[in-house]
N, C-alpha and C positions, 0 to 999 in steps of 0.2 A: 493537407495540403502543400508542405514541408515534403513529406515521402512521397506523392507524388514528382515535384520539382526537383527533388533530388538522385529520385530512382536513376535516372540518366547516367549521373557523375560516378553510379556503384555505391551510396551513401544510402544506408537502410535508419526509417526514422523510426523510432517506437515509442512509443507513450505508456510509462507506467502510474497506477492509480494504487497506492499504498491507503491503508485505511489509516487507523492508531497506530503510530510505531511508537514505541515504546522506548524515550530517548528522557535525556535531563528536562527537555522541556514539557514534556508530557508529567513526570515528575514533579514540575513545578506547578502545575496546574490541578495538580491532585490536594497538593499541601496535605494539613492537618488537620482536616474541619471534617465535621460528621457528613455534610450531605457528602463528603469523597468517597467515607466507608459505604453511605449506604450507596452511591451509585456503582461503586465496585462489588458490592454485594447482591445488587441487583441481575438483570436477564445482558448488561452491556456486552457486550463484544470483549473479549480483553486482548490488551494491546500487542501487537505484531513487533516479534523481535528484530532489529535489524539485521541480524541475519538471515529471517527468511525473506526481508525485502530484497536484499543483497544475491541471495538466489534466484529469484521472480528476476531479477533486472540481468542477472548474465545469462539466465536462461533465451533474455530478450535479444541480445547480445549475439549470442552462439547461433540461435533461429532466424534469427531478422524479423520476427513477426511482429504482427502492426502495432498488436498493445498485450498488456494485460492487466490484471488488479487481484489486490489483495483486499476489495470489499465485499463485507460479508452479503449472502443471496437475500437477508431481509432487509438491508440498505438499498437493495438496486444493484449491485455486483455478482462476481459469478463465483465468489470462493465458496466453499460449502463447508469452511472451516474444518 
């Protein structure tokens, strides 16, 4: 909605859908428990680096594309990892 409303003013609105970004918050969720180790050793996707997310955001700014995501295909996104 905002994209259409602001288009006449020359403003592009883009949406970015990251997945799990490797930040201090994610580190705090992992903790030092066995279940966290088990999760990390399973087939769970690896967290993306903040730099990976930044590259996609900069691409959105450069291109003016409507949206981008880093959500793995297995979770309904378009990222093929």
